[in-house]
N, C-alpha and C positions, 0 to 999 in steps of 0.2 A: 504495498500501499503506500500511501505517500509517507506515512512516517515508520511502519515495519517494514523490514529485512529479512529473509532468511533461506535457509536452504538444511536438508537434510542427504545425505550420501551414504551410502555400502557397499563395501567392494568386498567379494569373494574371490581367493585366487588359492593355486595349488602348485606350491614350486617344488620340484624334485627335481636333483641332483644327480646326473647320472656320470658318475667316474669312467666305471669298467662295466663290463659284465658282470651282474653281480654284487655290484657297487654302488648301491643306488640308494640316497636318502635324502631328507628334508633338506632345502636351501638353507643357509645359514639368516638369510631374512626373510624368512618364511612368516607371513602373519596371513592365515587365512582368512579371517574377518576383520574389516576395520569400519568404524561407523561412527561420522559425525553430525552434529547438530552443531548450527551456529545462526543466532537469532540478534537484531539489532534493532534497538527503536529512538527514532528521532524525537526527544522531548522537545526541542524548541530547535530555530534553524542554526542556532551554535553547538549545540550540545545533544550530543548521544552517550547511548548506553549499549553494552552487547554482551553476550556469555557465548564461548563454544564449551562443547562436551566432546571426548575423545574416547573411544573403546576401541582396542585391537586386541585381539588374541594375543598371549607372550610369546616371546623369542626362544627359539630352539638353543635348547643348547647338551654339548657333551657330557652325560653326568660322570664324576666319578665315582666309581664302585669299588675301592680302597687305597691302599699304598704298598710299595713294596722297601723294605729297607734295602740300602746299598752301602756295605760297609766300607770300602774302599774310598766313596766319597763322603761316609757319614752323613747319610741325609735319605731322606725318602724322597721317593718317585711315585707320581701319581698311576694309576692304574685307570684306565677311562672304558667307559661301557660303549655301547652302540652309537656312532654320530649322529648327534640332532637327536636321542629318541627321548628327548624329555622337554621340558618349555619351561622358563619363570614364569610367574602367575600371570594373567591375563593385565593389561594395561590400561587404564581408565584417570581423567581428569577432567575437572570444570576452569575454565579459563572467564575473569571478570575485564569487563574495560570499559572506560570512561573518557571522553573526551570535551573538551571545552575551547571551541573555533572561536576569534572575533580579528575584525580588521583594526587594524590602527595606521592612520593615514595610507600607504599604499602599502603596508607589511600585512603580511597575514601571519597569525600565529596560533596554535594550537599547542594545548597544555592537555595532557592527558595522565591516568592510571591505569596501571593493569596489573591484575591480581592474577599469578599462575598457580594452579592445584588450589582452587579456593577452600576444595574440604581439606585440603593437607593428606591426600590419600598415599600411602607409601608403595609406589610404583618401583616393582625390582629390576634393577639393572643386571645385576647377576651376581655374582655368591664372594665369598674371602673365605679361604680354607688354613687350618693353623698347619704346621710343622709336621704332621704327620698325616694330615688329609682326614683329619676324624668326624666322622658325617657329623656327633652331635655338638662338634666345636664350629661347623658352619655357621657363618654369618650373611645375611643378606647385606647387599651393597643395594640402597637406594639411590632414585634419582632425586630430583629438585624436589625440595618439601616446599610448603605455602611459600610464594616469592614476591610480594608486592614491590611494583617499581613506579618513578614516576619521571615523566620527562615532556619537553617541548619542542616544537618543530617552529622554524621562521620560514616565510619566504619572501620574497622582495622583489 
C-alpha cells in the first residue's frame, strides 16, 4: 500500500556433492529450507519502521566421534564420522529497523537505528572441543547476540 511494504520468500534446495563414485555427501553450505519475512511501515513521509525475520535449516557438519592419543606428539587427534552427516541447530532471528529522514538546505539526512537478533536467539555457528575431544566438554560457539547500532547518512 502507500504506507506498507512487505514480502515473504521460501526456498527449498537439495545440494549434494559427488566427489567420486560412492563418495556422495551433503554440500558444506547446504540449507534445504530458507524462509524470510520482511515488513516495513511508513509512519509519515520521513519516518519508517521495519522488521525482517529469517529461518534456515542448520548447516551440515562432520561430527567428531572420539579421539586417538598419539604418544609421539603427546596430543589427541580427532576421529571424524561420515562427512556432513549431522547439522548445527536451525537458525532464526528477528531484526528491527527504524529511520528518520529529513532535508536541511539541500542536504538529505537520514538517522537510523537497527537491532539485530531482537529476541537474542543463540544461533550456533560451530563447536569448540577440549584437548581430547571429550563430547561432554563440547561448547557451542554462537553467532552475534542481540546487537543494536545507530548511524546516519548524509547526501548532498
